[in-house]
Backbone of each chain as ProteinMPNN parsed JSONL, in Angstrom:
{"seq_chain_A": "AQKITQTQPGMFVQEKEAVTLDCTYDTSDPSYGLFWYKQPSSGEMIFLIYQGSYDQQNATEGRYSLNFQKARKSANLVISASQLGDSAMYFCAMREGSGGSNYKLTFGKGTLLTVNP", "coords_chain_A": {"N_chain_A": [[20.69, -3.894, -14.313], [19.02, -1.306, -12.54], [19.331, -1.053, -9.062], [18.016, 0.572, -7.27], [15.503, 2.789, -7.997], [14.641, 6.039, -8.607], [12.287, 7.949, -9.859], [11.609, 10.585, -10.072], [13.193, 13.385, -10.791], [12.931, 15.978, -9.814], [10.777, 17.645, -7.503], [7.975, 19.648, -6.607], [6.362, 21.279, -3.919], [3.754, 22.781, -2.05], [4.113, 24.691, 0.891], [3.09, 23.209, 3.933], [1.577, 21.265, 2.738], [1.223, 17.743, 1.885], [3.634, 15.452, 0.539], [4.739, 12.968, -1.757], [7.484, 10.975, -2.338], [8.866, 8.954, -4.772], [10.089, 5.576, -4.846], [11.437, 2.718, -6.172], [12.579, -0.656, -5.972], [14.94, -3.292, -6.608], [15.532, -6.53, -5.966], [16.536, -9.892, -5.249], [16.943, -10.973, -2.888], [15.59, -12.209, 0.095], [15.827, -10.91, 2.472], [16.194, -7.662, 3.36], [16.85, -4.13, 3.699], [15.405, -0.91, 3.689], [16.069, 2.484, 3.195], [15.756, 5.994, 3.772], [17.344, 9.027, 3.057], [18.13, 12.429, 3.738], [19.539, 15.136, 2.046], [20.589, 18.179, 2.577], [21.408, 21.452, 1.164], [23.828, 22.009, 2.318], [25.186, 19.652, 2.333], [25.484, 17.379, 4.048], [24.512, 13.998, 4.951], [21.507, 12.96, 6.074], [19.896, 10.71, 8.084], [16.612, 9.493, 7.71], [14.477, 7.517, 7.819], [13.709, 4.043, 8.247], [12.965, 0.846, 6.833], [12.397, -2.504, 7.287], [12.525, -5.604, 5.452], [10.94, -7.576, 6.478], [9.235, -6.324, 8.098], [5.999, -5.769, 9.29], [4.436, -3.546, 9.508], [4.124, -0.234, 8.154], [6.852, 2.008, 8.322], [7.201, 4.812, 10.508], [8.259, 8.111, 11.309], [7.886, 10.744, 13.027], [7.024, 13.404, 10.991], [7.546, 11.937, 8.785], [6.785, 9.146, 6.793], [6.852, 5.81, 5.584], [5.713, 4.35, 2.766], [5.325, 1.226, 2.244], [5.233, -1.169, -0.145], [5.43, -4.271, -0.663], [4.999, -6.285, -2.606], [4.916, -4.835, -4.909], [7.396, -3.862, -4.864], [8.041, -1.308, -3.895], [8.88, 1.669, -2.095], [7.908, 4.225, -0.979], [8.461, 7.547, 0.145], [6.678, 9.523, 2.354], [6.071, 12.79, 3.135], [4.569, 14.666, 5.495], [2.722, 17.718, 5.958], [4.543, 19.76, 4.813], [7.545, 21.659, 5.253], [9.474, 24.683, 4.886], [12.109, 24.103, 5.41], [12.332, 21.525, 4.562], [13.162, 21.459, 2.012], [15.394, 19.975, -0.091], [17.722, 17.426, -1.259], [16.617, 14.128, -1.675], [17.368, 10.841, -0.919], [16.806, 7.467, -1.7], [17.696, 4.299, -0.433], [19.135, 0.997, -0.323], [19.828, -1.89, 1.617], [21.02, -5.042, 1.082], [20.557, -8.321, 2.291], [21.081, -9.72, 5.578], [21.131, -7.853, 8.648], [23.361, -8.426, 10.175], [25.434, -8.921, 8.542], [28.148, -7.598, 6.607], [27.08, -5.453, 4.702], [26.763, -3.209, 2.03], [25.185, -0.005, 1.425], [23.07, 0.716, -1.301], [22.41, 3.341, -3.43], [19.737, 5.363, -4.803], [19.27, 7.778, -7.496], [18.286, 10.075, -6.493], [15.913, 12.628, -5.47], [15.118, 15.946, -5.955], [13.642, 18.014, -3.794], [11.579, 20.802, -3.602], [10.197, 23.148, -1.515], [7.627, 25.351, -1.624], [6.747, 28.632, -0.449]], "CA_chain_A": [[19.448, -3.259, -13.866], [19.175, -0.44, -11.382], [18.836, -1.637, -7.822], [17.118, 1.563, -6.696], [15.052, 3.73, -9.023], [13.859, 7.205, -8.187], [11.894, 8.441, -11.18], [11.311, 12.014, -10.022], [14.412, 14.175, -10.549], [12.572, 17.137, -9.017], [9.375, 17.748, -7.089], [7.619, 20.895, -5.94], [5.2, 21.158, -3.039], [3.422, 23.98, -1.274], [4.271, 24.582, 2.345], [2.001, 22.625, 4.711], [0.967, 20.136, 2.041], [1.951, 16.479, 1.916], [4.289, 15.102, -0.727], [5.219, 11.588, -1.837], [8.665, 10.76, -3.182], [8.798, 7.566, -5.195], [11.277, 4.733, -4.853], [11.246, 1.287, -6.404], [13.839, -1.372, -5.757], [15.058, -4.585, -7.271], [16.386, -7.497, -5.27], [16.022, -11.245, -5.102], [17.249, -11.365, -1.515], [14.379, -12.056, 0.913], [16.12, -10.056, 3.617], [16.784, -6.4, 2.935], [16.389, -2.948, 4.412], [15.232, 0.273, 2.841], [16.398, 3.692, 3.94], [15.667, 7.302, 3.136], [18.246, 10.046, 3.589], [17.942, 13.804, 3.277], [20.793, 15.862, 1.866], [20.38, 19.614, 2.322], [22.436, 22.08, 0.318], [25.102, 21.987, 3.041], [25.881, 18.448, 1.886], [25.51, 16.192, 4.907], [23.497, 12.961, 4.726], [20.738, 12.836, 7.315], [19.008, 9.547, 8.083], [15.219, 9.83, 7.994], [13.546, 6.449, 8.146], [14.144, 2.698, 7.861], [11.933, -0.199, 6.738], [12.928, -3.828, 7.053], [11.693, -6.37, 4.523], [10.01, -8.427, 7.218], [8.365, -5.497, 8.953], [4.609, -5.865, 8.866], [3.832, -2.219, 9.482], [4.902, 0.841, 7.538], [7.633, 2.782, 9.287], [6.883, 6.239, 10.661], [9.155, 8.889, 12.168], [7.402, 12.123, 13.016], [6.299, 13.775, 9.766], [7.952, 11.039, 7.704], [6.301, 7.771, 6.801], [7.301, 5.049, 4.429], [4.638, 3.544, 2.193], [6.034, 0.029, 1.816], [4.398, -2.12, -0.862], [6.438, -5.289, -0.927], [4.717, -6.993, -3.858], [5.252, -3.92, -5.996], [8.78, -3.448, -4.639], [8.135, 0.145, -3.798], [9.117, 2.174, -0.735], [7.77, 5.671, -1.171], [8.536, 8.399, 1.334], [5.627, 10.53, 2.461], [6.34, 13.871, 4.083], [3.322, 15.386, 5.763], [2.852, 19.106, 6.411], [5.876, 20.193, 4.369], [8.102, 22.903, 5.767], [10.511, 25.236, 3.994], [13.351, 23.404, 5.704], [12.344, 20.205, 3.927], [13.78, 21.596, 0.679], [16.656, 19.219, -0.061], [17.76, 16.218, -2.077], [16.225, 12.951, -0.911], [17.874, 9.604, -1.498], [16.355, 6.154, -1.26], [18.833, 3.379, -0.44], [18.789, -0.38, 0.066], [20.815, -2.837, 2.088], [20.602, -6.414, 0.814], [21.127, -9.257, 3.243], [20.697, -9.486, 6.967], [21.871, -6.752, 9.241], [24.613, -8.835, 10.785], [26.483, -9.019, 7.528], [28.738, -6.312, 6.254], [26.538, -5.118, 3.407], [26.757, -1.793, 1.698], [23.965, 0.622, 0.941], [23.038, 1.127, -2.702], [21.567, 4.535, -3.482], [19.134, 5.875, -6.027], [19.843, 9.024, -7.995], [17.794, 11.178, -5.679], [14.848, 13.543, -5.89], [15.287, 17.278, -5.378], [12.35, 18.552, -3.338], [11.51, 22.235, -3.322], [8.97, 23.532, -0.822], [7.308, 26.756, -1.918], [5.951, 29.29, 0.608]], "C_chain_A": [[19.739, -2.412, -12.637], [18.613, -1.138, -10.164], [17.784, -0.718, -7.189], [16.771, 2.579, -7.786], [14.209, 4.821, -8.392], [13.538, 7.961, -9.471], [11.644, 9.94, -11.225], [12.601, 12.793, -9.769], [14.128, 15.378, -9.653], [11.096, 17.125, -8.701], [9.187, 19.106, -6.426], [6.387, 20.644, -5.073], [4.992, 22.483, -2.327], [3.627, 23.684, 0.204], [2.959, 24.096, 2.963], [1.266, 21.507, 3.985], [1.819, 18.895, 2.202], [2.551, 16.204, 0.539], [4.788, 13.663, -0.637], [6.382, 11.515, -2.815], [8.761, 9.278, -3.494], [10.152, 6.86, -5.149], [10.852, 3.308, -5.167], [12.598, 0.611, -6.326], [13.78, -2.734, -6.434], [16.031, -5.445, -6.491], [15.719, -8.844, -5.264], [16.29, -11.775, -3.702], [15.995, -11.193, -0.667], [14.582, -11.134, 2.104], [16.812, -8.789, 3.134], [16.226, -5.269, 3.788], [16.352, -1.763, 3.466], [15.366, 1.521, 3.701], [16.081, 4.926, 3.09], [16.608, 8.261, 3.871], [17.901, 11.388, 2.959], [19.313, 14.455, 3.155], [20.49, 17.32, 1.571], [21.538, 20.19, 1.513], [23.797, 22.121, 0.997], [25.86, 20.679, 2.831], [25.828, 17.227, 2.775], [24.358, 15.243, 4.578], [22.794, 12.684, 6.053], [19.774, 11.667, 7.183], [17.603, 9.973, 8.471], [14.424, 8.652, 8.53], [14.059, 5.137, 7.569], [12.941, 1.747, 7.831], [12.621, -1.524, 6.453], [11.974, -4.653, 6.205], [10.665, -7.237, 5.235], [9.07, -7.63, 8.115], [6.95, -5.511, 8.402], [3.975, -4.496, 8.707], [4.741, -1.245, 8.743], [5.607, 1.645, 8.621], [7.147, 4.229, 9.326], [7.901, 6.861, 11.609], [8.692, 10.333, 12.082], [6.583, 12.413, 11.759], [6.631, 12.865, 8.586], [7.281, 9.681, 7.878], [6.736, 7.106, 5.504], [6.143, 4.163, 3.98], [5.276, 2.338, 1.514], [5.052, -0.925, 1.157], [5.326, -3.191, -1.419], [6.221, -5.964, -2.273], [5.076, -6.132, -5.062], [6.697, -3.447, -5.917], [8.892, -1.924, -4.671], [8.222, 0.568, -2.339], [9.085, 3.695, -0.793], [7.818, 6.41, 0.158], [7.412, 9.43, 1.278], [6.046, 11.54, 3.525], [5.04, 14.633, 4.273], [3.652, 16.81, 6.196], [4.233, 19.679, 6.086], [6.256, 21.539, 4.965], [9.188, 23.385, 4.819], [11.839, 24.512, 4.188], [13.423, 21.998, 5.129], [12.946, 20.269, 2.523], [15.176, 20.994, 0.724], [16.599, 18.135, -1.124], [17.422, 15.048, -1.169], [16.67, 11.7, -1.66], [17.202, 8.404, -0.848], [17.553, 5.202, -1.381], [18.393, 2.009, 0.069], [20.025, -1.116, 0.566], [20.271, -4.226, 1.805], [21.294, -7.342, 1.786], [20.753, -8.872, 4.656], [21.619, -8.463, 7.587], [23.188, -7.15, 9.85], [25.755, -8.936, 9.801], [26.991, -7.637, 7.154], [28.305, -5.92, 4.849], [26.433, -3.623, 3.225], [25.346, -1.319, 1.416], [24.138, 0.958, -0.533], [22.008, 2.236, -2.818], [20.905, 4.719, -4.841], [19.753, 7.213, -6.393], [19.329, 10.252, -7.271], [16.67, 11.962, -6.328], [15.068, 14.871, -5.186], [13.914, 17.862, -5.068], [12.491, 20.039, -3.054], [10.162, 22.535, -2.691], [8.75, 25.021, -1.04], [6.459, 27.369, -0.817], [4.566, 29.646, 0.124]], "O_chain_A": [[20.585, -2.751, -11.81], [17.544, -1.745, -10.223], [16.786, -1.187, -6.641], [17.659, 3.153, -8.416], [13.203, 4.558, -7.734], [14.426, 8.544, -10.092], [11.483, 10.507, -12.306], [13.058, 12.853, -8.628], [14.964, 15.761, -8.834], [10.27, 16.671, -9.493], [10.089, 19.642, -5.782], [5.49, 19.891, -5.451], [5.944, 23.208, -2.042], [3.353, 22.586, 0.69], [1.872, 24.515, 2.567], [0.403, 20.861, 4.58], [2.981, 18.97, 2.602], [2.042, 16.663, -0.484], [5.205, 13.202, 0.425], [6.276, 11.938, -3.965], [8.74, 8.442, -2.59], [11.202, 7.461, -5.378], [9.99, 2.755, -4.484], [13.633, 1.227, -6.581], [12.713, -3.242, -6.777], [17.212, -5.12, -6.375], [14.492, -8.944, -5.271], [15.906, -12.897, -3.372], [15.384, -10.124, -0.702], [13.615, -10.634, 2.68], [17.9, -8.85, 2.561], [15.245, -5.446, 4.51], [17.175, -1.644, 2.558], [14.828, 1.588, 4.806], [16.136, 4.89, 1.861], [16.663, 8.305, 5.1], [17.446, 11.47, 1.818], [20.146, 14.339, 4.053], [20.169, 17.667, 0.434], [22.515, 19.501, 1.219], [24.817, 22.255, 0.322], [27.054, 20.606, 3.12], [26.102, 16.123, 2.303], [23.354, 15.651, 3.995], [23.409, 12.235, 7.021], [18.937, 11.638, 6.281], [17.413, 10.716, 9.433], [13.771, 8.759, 9.568], [14.747, 5.115, 6.548], [12.039, 1.823, 8.666], [13.354, -1.644, 5.471], [10.763, -4.435, 6.23], [9.636, -7.59, 4.657], [8.218, -8.195, 8.801], [6.727, -5.294, 7.211], [3.086, -4.304, 7.878], [5.961, -1.408, 8.711], [5.048, 1.925, 9.681], [6.739, 4.791, 8.31], [8.345, 6.236, 12.572], [9.069, 11.058, 11.162], [5.578, 11.753, 11.495], [6.057, 13.012, 7.507], [7.222, 9.142, 8.983], [6.954, 7.757, 4.481], [5.66, 3.326, 4.742], [5.71, 2.412, 0.365], [4.142, -1.434, 1.811], [5.919, -3.041, -2.487], [7.183, -6.189, -3.007], [5.49, -6.643, -6.103], [7.169, -2.721, -6.791], [9.72, -1.35, -5.377], [7.694, -0.108, -1.456], [10.115, 4.358, -0.67], [7.279, 5.947, 1.163], [7.23, 10.116, 0.273], [6.336, 11.18, 4.666], [4.482, 15.177, 3.321], [4.728, 17.073, 6.733], [4.992, 20.038, 6.987], [5.422, 22.425, 5.153], [9.751, 22.607, 4.049], [12.6, 24.332, 3.238], [14.467, 21.35, 5.202], [13.21, 19.232, 1.916], [16.035, 21.446, 1.482], [15.585, 17.944, -1.796], [17.883, 14.982, -0.03], [16.395, 11.522, -2.847], [17.051, 8.331, 0.372], [18.33, 5.298, -2.331], [17.408, 1.886, 0.797], [21.118, -0.981, 0.014], [19.17, -4.557, 2.245], [22.479, -7.178, 2.076], [20.172, -7.812, 4.89], [22.735, -8.235, 7.119], [24.062, -6.302, 10.03], [26.918, -9.027, 10.195], [26.313, -6.633, 7.374], [29.085, -6.044, 3.905], [26.066, -2.881, 4.136], [24.434, -2.116, 1.198], [25.196, 1.418, -0.964], [20.874, 2.093, -2.363], [21.425, 4.299, -5.874], [20.638, 7.717, -5.702], [19.876, 11.345, -7.421], [16.498, 11.964, -7.547], [15.19, 14.918, -3.962], [13.131, 18.161, -5.97], [13.408, 20.471, -2.354], [9.114, 22.218, -3.255], [9.591, 25.844, -0.681], [5.552, 26.718, -0.299], [3.771, 30.202, 0.881]]}, "seq_chain_B": "EPEVTQTPSHQVTQMGQEVILRCVPISNHLYFYWYRQILGQKVEFLVSFYNNEISEKSEIFDDQFSVERPDGSNFTLKIRSTKLEDSAMYFCASRDTFGYGYTFGSGTRLTVV", "coords_chain_B": {"N_chain_B": [[23.598, 13.016, 20.551], [25.321, 10.251, 19.108], [27.926, 10.723, 16.682], [29.444, 10.58, 13.4], [32.6, 11.696, 12.635], [34.261, 13.699, 10.338], [37.296, 14.755, 8.868], [39.479, 16.689, 6.752], [36.901, 19.241, 6.318], [36.897, 20.469, 3.889], [39.125, 20.085, 1.134], [41.7, 21.084, -0.951], [43.712, 20.042, -3.556], [46.694, 19.462, -5.458], [46.795, 17.94, -8.662], [47.993, 14.636, -8.812], [49.058, 14.613, -6.289], [49.14, 13.137, -3.001], [46.409, 12.389, -0.867], [44.899, 12.236, 2.339], [42.011, 11.284, 3.833], [40.152, 11.66, 6.735], [38.383, 9.938, 9.329], [36.305, 9.527, 12.129], [34.621, 6.983, 13.341], [31.448, 6.02, 14.891], [31.707, 4.968, 18.223], [30.983, 2.33, 19.125], [30.41, 1.002, 16.826], [30.999, -1.449, 14.278], [31.288, -1.775, 11.611], [32.46, -0.239, 8.717], [32.502, 2.311, 6.215], [33.299, 3.832, 3.06], [32.043, 6.276, 0.894], [31.389, 7.938, -2.222], [30.483, 11.008, -3.776], [30.073, 12.493, -6.646], [29.681, 15.824, -7.769], [26.312, 16.653, -7.799], [25.487, 14.154, -8.476], [24.701, 10.609, -7.962], [25.156, 8.865, -4.833], [27.951, 6.891, -4.407], [29.19, 3.675, -3.677], [32.322, 2.921, -2.269], [34.084, 1.315, -0.584], [33.986, -1.232, 1.93], [34.599, -2.098, 5.357], [35.674, -4.262, 7.838], [36.513, -5.755, 10.886], [39.205, -5.125, 10.706], [39.877, -5.451, 8.037], [39.355, -5.187, 4.464], [36.097, -5.689, 3.363], [34.521, -5.553, 1.103], [34.91, -4.08, -2.109], [34.377, -1.524, -4.558], [34.438, -1.183, -8.169], [35.425, 1.275, -8.575], [37.252, 1.665, -6.599], [40.283, 1.486, -6.988], [43.804, 0.665, -7.406], [44.845, 3.061, -6.592], [43.609, 3.812, -4.324], [43.386, 3.365, -0.79], [42.562, 1.988, 2.415], [42.573, 2.361, 5.971], [42.744, 1.45, 9.388], [44.21, 2.86, 11.669], [44.331, 3.016, 14.429], [42.35, 2.536, 17.391], [40.266, 4.235, 16.863], [40.323, 5.91, 14.556], [39.601, 6.015, 11.021], [40.778, 5.799, 7.854], [40.939, 7.118, 4.512], [42.996, 6.882, 1.795], [44.214, 8.497, -1.031], [46.414, 7.904, -3.494], [47.629, 9.174, -5.762], [46.254, 11.784, -6.89], [43.617, 12.432, -9.233], [41.981, 14.588, -11.613], [39.354, 13.729, -11.852], [38.823, 12.653, -9.406], [37.742, 14.545, -7.858], [35.242, 15.257, -5.632], [32.603, 14.746, -3.197], [33.39, 13.065, -0.305], [32.182, 10.583, 1.719], [32.251, 9.192, 4.915], [30.972, 6.386, 6.646], [29.459, 4.658, 9.37], [28.228, 1.66, 10.888], [25.757, 0.088, 12.921], [25.48, -3.088, 14.668], [23.085, -4.308, 14.056], [22.184, -3.418, 11.656], [20.394, -1.41, 11.154], [21.109, 1.192, 11.472], [22.888, 3.223, 9.663], [25.204, 5.582, 9.902], [26.197, 8.635, 8.65], [29.079, 10.667, 8.098], [29.738, 14.223, 7.894], [31.039, 14.669, 5.576], [33.826, 15.106, 3.303], [34.811, 17.549, 1.161], [36.511, 17.185, -1.668], [38.696, 18.761, -3.828], [40.381, 18.566, -6.775], [42.966, 20.084, -8.441]], "CA_chain_B": [[23.516, 11.831, 19.703], [26.641, 9.916, 18.558], [28.072, 11.11, 15.292], [30.662, 10.258, 12.677], [33.326, 12.937, 12.425], [35.187, 13.66, 9.21], [38.186, 15.89, 8.677], [38.947, 18.049, 6.843], [35.621, 19.405, 5.634], [37.255, 20.799, 2.512], [40.545, 19.966, 0.82], [42.085, 21.348, -2.331], [45.013, 19.425, -3.762], [47.19, 19.446, -6.83], [46.753, 16.653, -9.339], [49.19, 13.844, -8.585], [49.401, 14.605, -4.871], [48.451, 12.18, -2.132], [45.553, 12.96, 0.168], [44.348, 11.325, 3.347], [40.759, 11.744, 4.419], [40.062, 11.03, 8.051], [37.049, 9.693, 9.851], [36.176, 8.866, 13.42], [33.28, 6.381, 13.38], [30.808, 5.902, 16.193], [32.653, 4.124, 18.97], [30.619, 0.918, 19.253], [30.13, 0.441, 15.511], [32.04, -2.361, 13.836], [31.32, -1.822, 10.153], [32.827, 1.096, 8.252], [32.327, 2.465, 4.775], [33.54, 5.086, 2.347], [31.235, 6.529, -0.282], [31.775, 9.126, -2.968], [29.397, 11.649, -4.505], [30.467, 13.545, -7.576], [28.709, 16.909, -7.665], [25.036, 16.528, -8.496], [25.224, 12.775, -8.884], [24.297, 9.707, -6.893], [26.159, 8.444, -3.865], [28.516, 5.627, -4.893], [29.962, 2.882, -2.719], [33.737, 2.684, -2.568], [34.698, 0.217, 0.146], [33.519, -1.535, 3.281], [35.728, -2.516, 6.196], [35.219, -4.91, 9.065], [37.51, -6.612, 11.529], [40.525, -4.699, 10.235], [40.178, -5.761, 6.654], [38.351, -4.811, 3.49], [35.082, -6.71, 3.115], [34.09, -5.436, -0.275], [35.282, -2.83, -2.739], [33.772, -1.347, -5.865], [35.397, -1.048, -9.273], [36.034, 2.603, -8.45], [38.314, 1.547, -5.585], [41.402, 0.809, -7.649], [45.059, 0.636, -6.642], [45.167, 4.387, -6.079], [42.907, 3.991, -3.064], [43.608, 2.414, 0.291], [41.926, 2.347, 3.677], [43.327, 1.9, 7.118], [42.257, 1.802, 10.718], [45.53, 2.837, 12.318], [44.196, 2.848, 15.866], [41.006, 2.084, 17.724], [39.205, 5.198, 16.623], [40.336, 6.543, 13.237], [39.431, 5.217, 9.807], [41.257, 6.744, 6.852], [40.943, 6.817, 3.082], [44.141, 7.507, 1.144], [44.281, 8.478, -2.493], [47.87, 8.053, -3.641], [47.993, 10.128, -6.807], [44.912, 12.26, -7.23], [43.294, 12.841, -10.604], [40.909, 15.581, -11.641], [38.07, 13.058, -11.682], [38.634, 12.292, -8.001], [37.034, 15.648, -7.202], [33.939, 14.752, -5.188], [32.373, 14.699, -1.758], [33.663, 11.731, 0.218], [31.485, 10.345, 2.974], [32.519, 8.039, 5.752], [29.792, 5.939, 7.374], [29.629, 3.483, 10.207], [26.943, 0.973, 11.055], [25.608, -0.744, 14.099], [25.484, -4.525, 14.416], [21.791, -4.792, 13.613], [21.945, -3.034, 10.267], [19.376, -0.382, 10.982], [21.633, 2.546, 11.603], [24.074, 3.672, 8.962], [25.392, 7.004, 10.191], [27.168, 9.253, 7.757], [29.728, 11.904, 8.492], [29.338, 15.41, 7.13], [31.694, 14.638, 4.283], [34.989, 15.92, 2.93], [34.736, 17.961, -0.239], [37.856, 17.16, -2.245], [38.837, 19.404, -5.133], [41.695, 18.329, -7.369], [43.194, 21.135, -9.456]], "C_chain_B": [[24.903, 11.537, 19.108], [26.727, 10.316, 17.094], [29.396, 10.628, 14.726], [31.332, 11.582, 12.319], [34.311, 12.772, 11.278], [36.015, 14.941, 9.161], [39.109, 15.64, 7.49], [37.574, 18.129, 6.178], [35.834, 19.752, 4.159], [38.751, 20.574, 2.319], [40.733, 20.219, -0.67], [43.492, 20.793, -2.497], [45.408, 19.491, -5.225], [47.086, 18.035, -7.386], [48.088, 15.908, -9.128], [49.627, 13.773, -7.129], [48.609, 13.524, -4.139], [47.577, 12.935, -1.135], [45.098, 11.857, 1.115], [43.12, 11.969, 3.944], [40.529, 10.944, 5.701], [38.637, 10.971, 8.555], [37.174, 9.084, 11.239], [34.764, 8.308, 13.484], [32.691, 6.414, 14.792], [31.475, 4.762, 16.955], [32.248, 2.657, 19.046], [30.189, 0.295, 17.922], [31.314, -0.387, 15.036], [32.23, -2.365, 12.32], [31.526, -0.399, 9.648], [32.82, 1.141, 6.729], [32.873, 3.814, 4.309], [32.658, 5.102, 1.107], [31.727, 7.805, -0.949], [30.562, 9.677, -3.692], [29.994, 12.757, -5.357], [29.329, 14.553, -7.636], [27.457, 16.652, -8.496], [24.669, 15.107, -8.887], [24.906, 11.891, -7.681], [25.484, 9.385, -5.989], [26.632, 7.048, -4.26], [29.356, 4.96, -3.811], [31.406, 2.74, -3.186], [34.225, 1.393, -1.906], [34.012, 0.026, 1.483], [34.633, -2.236, 4.046], [35.172, -3.088, 7.483], [36.344, -5.773, 9.602], [38.906, -6.388, 10.935], [40.89, -5.179, 8.836], [39.031, -5.33, 5.74], [37.395, -5.981, 3.271], [34.654, -6.721, 1.65], [34.594, -4.11, -0.819], [34.645, -2.757, -4.119], [34.861, -1.227, -6.928], [36.059, 0.331, -9.267], [37.287, 2.522, -7.576], [39.476, 0.776, -6.185], [42.666, 0.956, -6.797], [45.48, 2.003, -6.114], [44.57, 4.627, -4.693], [43.368, 2.953, -2.041], [42.882, 2.912, 1.536], [42.711, 1.721, 4.814], [42.588, 2.297, 8.382], [43.477, 1.753, 11.627], [45.475, 2.67, 13.829], [42.751, 2.475, 16.153], [39.905, 3.037, 17.349], [39.179, 5.746, 15.195], [40.185, 5.531, 12.114], [39.759, 6.153, 8.652], [41.116, 6.196, 5.439], [42.106, 7.582, 2.465], [43.982, 7.387, -0.365], [45.71, 8.833, -2.858], [48.25, 9.143, -4.631], [46.702, 10.647, -7.405], [44.808, 12.676, -8.695], [42.173, 13.881, -10.528], [39.553, 14.944, -11.344], [37.844, 12.517, -10.271], [37.929, 13.4, -7.225], [35.608, 15.209, -6.897], [33.791, 15.033, -3.704], [32.592, 13.256, -1.32], [33.013, 11.602, 1.597], [32.026, 9.081, 3.643], [31.212, 7.656, 6.446], [30.175, 4.778, 8.27], [28.249, 2.923, 10.536], [26.95, 0.158, 12.331], [25.496, -2.211, 13.694], [24.19, -4.988, 13.764], [21.456, -4.383, 12.189], [20.872, -2.019, 10.057], [19.995, 0.998, 10.831], [22.953, 2.752, 10.891], [24.169, 5.171, 9.212], [26.508, 7.546, 9.321], [27.815, 10.452, 8.428], [29.272, 13.038, 7.593], [30.055, 15.527, 5.794], [32.938, 15.501, 4.201], [34.845, 16.255, 1.452], [36.149, 18.08, -0.768], [37.825, 17.801, -3.629], [40.253, 19.192, -5.621], [41.878, 19.326, -8.519], [44.461, 20.85, -10.259]], "O_chain_B": [[25.587, 12.455, 18.656], [25.741, 10.258, 16.359], [30.334, 10.314, 15.459], [30.697, 12.478, 11.763], [35.097, 11.825, 11.25], [35.513, 16.044, 9.378], [39.487, 14.496, 7.239], [37.14, 17.169, 5.541], [35.042, 19.369, 3.298], [39.548, 20.835, 3.22], [40.038, 19.66, -1.518], [44.365, 21.048, -1.668], [44.558, 19.566, -6.112], [47.269, 17.057, -6.661], [49.163, 16.493, -9.255], [50.477, 12.955, -6.776], [47.562, 13.068, -4.598], [47.962, 13.988, -0.627], [44.939, 10.701, 0.723], [43.184, 13.068, 4.495], [40.691, 9.724, 5.736], [37.806, 11.828, 8.254], [38.033, 8.239, 11.49], [33.808, 9.062, 13.662], [33.362, 6.79, 15.754], [31.769, 3.712, 16.382], [33.13, 1.799, 19.032], [29.662, -0.817, 17.899], [32.469, -0.085, 15.338], [33.217, -2.898, 11.813], [30.854, 0.532, 10.093], [33.095, 0.149, 6.055], [32.903, 4.791, 5.058], [32.536, 4.115, 0.381], [32.389, 8.637, -0.329], [29.714, 8.921, -4.166], [30.37, 13.816, -4.856], [28.157, 14.184, -7.562], [27.519, 16.46, -9.71], [23.659, 14.881, -9.552], [24.848, 12.357, -6.543], [26.643, 9.606, -6.34], [25.825, 6.134, -4.428], [30.134, 5.617, -3.12], [31.668, 2.472, -4.358], [34.718, 0.49, -2.582], [33.522, 0.977, 2.093], [35.497, -2.884, 3.456], [34.318, -2.488, 8.135], [37.042, -6.444, 8.841], [39.667, -7.327, 10.7], [42.068, -5.298, 8.497], [37.898, -5.138, 6.181], [37.819, -7.11, 3.027], [34.455, -7.778, 1.051], [34.695, -3.13, -0.082], [34.402, -3.777, -4.765], [36.051, -1.175, -6.617], [37.113, 0.53, -9.872], [38.261, 3.238, -7.806], [39.645, -0.418, -5.937], [42.602, 1.324, -5.624], [46.378, 2.093, -5.277], [44.984, 5.542, -3.981], [43.695, 1.818, -2.387], [42.622, 4.106, 1.685], [43.402, 0.715, 4.655], [41.908, 3.322, 8.443], [43.746, 0.74, 12.273], [46.447, 2.235, 14.445], [42.009, 2.131, 15.233], [38.727, 2.709, 17.492], [38.098, 6.022, 14.674], [40.577, 4.37, 12.229], [39.105, 7.182, 8.48], [41.166, 4.989, 5.206], [42.187, 8.803, 2.601], [43.661, 6.324, -0.896], [46.173, 9.937, -2.567], [49.126, 9.958, -4.34], [46.127, 10.038, -8.307], [45.751, 13.188, -9.298], [41.508, 14.024, -9.502], [38.711, 15.54, -10.672], [36.776, 11.978, -9.981], [37.562, 13.212, -6.065], [34.86, 14.834, -7.799], [34.721, 15.495, -3.043], [32.033, 12.332, -1.912], [33.26, 12.398, 2.503], [32.225, 8.049, 3.001], [30.425, 8.535, 6.795], [31.093, 4.015, 7.97], [27.242, 3.627, 10.468], [27.971, -0.379, 12.76], [25.426, -2.529, 12.507], [24.192, -5.955, 13.001], [20.542, -4.94, 11.581], [20.462, -1.77, 8.923], [19.456, 1.861, 10.138], [24.016, 2.487, 11.451], [23.307, 5.936, 8.778], [27.607, 6.994, 9.263], [27.189, 11.157, 9.219], [28.511, 12.831, 6.647], [29.72, 16.384, 4.976], [33.087, 16.486, 4.924], [34.766, 15.367, 0.603], [36.899, 18.969, -0.365], [37.027, 17.423, -4.486], [41.214, 19.589, -4.962], [41.061, 19.4, -9.437], [44.812, 21.621, -11.153]]}, "name": "protein", "num_of_chains": 2, "seq": "AQKITQTQPGMFVQEKEAVTLDCTYDTSDPSYGLFWYKQPSSGEMIFLIYQGSYDQQNATEGRYSLNFQKARKSANLVISASQLGDSAMYFCAMREGSGGSNYKLTFGKGTLLTVNPEPEVTQTPSHQVTQMGQEVILRCVPISNHLYFYWYRQILGQKVEFLVSFYNNEISEKSEIFDDQFSVERPDGSNFTLKIRSTKLEDSAMYFCASRDTFGYGYTFGSGTRLTVV"}
């Protein structure tokens, strides 16, 4: 079974509108972390936002927020007020286990976001 | 802001040649990783490294691959005899103790011809 599922291969949004990128995850570990990364066409991986499994509140970082629904095992990324520079590939990733352990990130297949002017 | 540095940014090599990809992790990070991304595909875990030894490796990380931390700052990935299918972007990452911050380098784009 896929650990991280991103069902939207591509998304389009108008500049200044909000967009939601979907991510569902599968784990039986009670302790885990969820991450979103942005990969522009230049190729680097840019960290956007983190949500811990025990965090009571949804994470926010500027225009990025994470809609964390633990019972549904979903961790959708919401980008508010889209900008042309937001056009990129977006990856959802999960770390299973506590942060003190040497655990890898497992990535989804990504969603290619295109922001139209 | 601290960053992970990878060199070279691009490398073209002949099939069968050895390549060494270099990384300088963030100085106070203790956990190190290599990932691979074949063009247009997902990011795949290769190996994790802690306390001067491999913690975990994927099935991709076969005997052709090795990692080393030769000094206090560098972390290297060696591919002994490159194949065409090794062509990919290779990312180094390092992580803080708490597990919140996985920082990736800018990647090395390896092309095997």
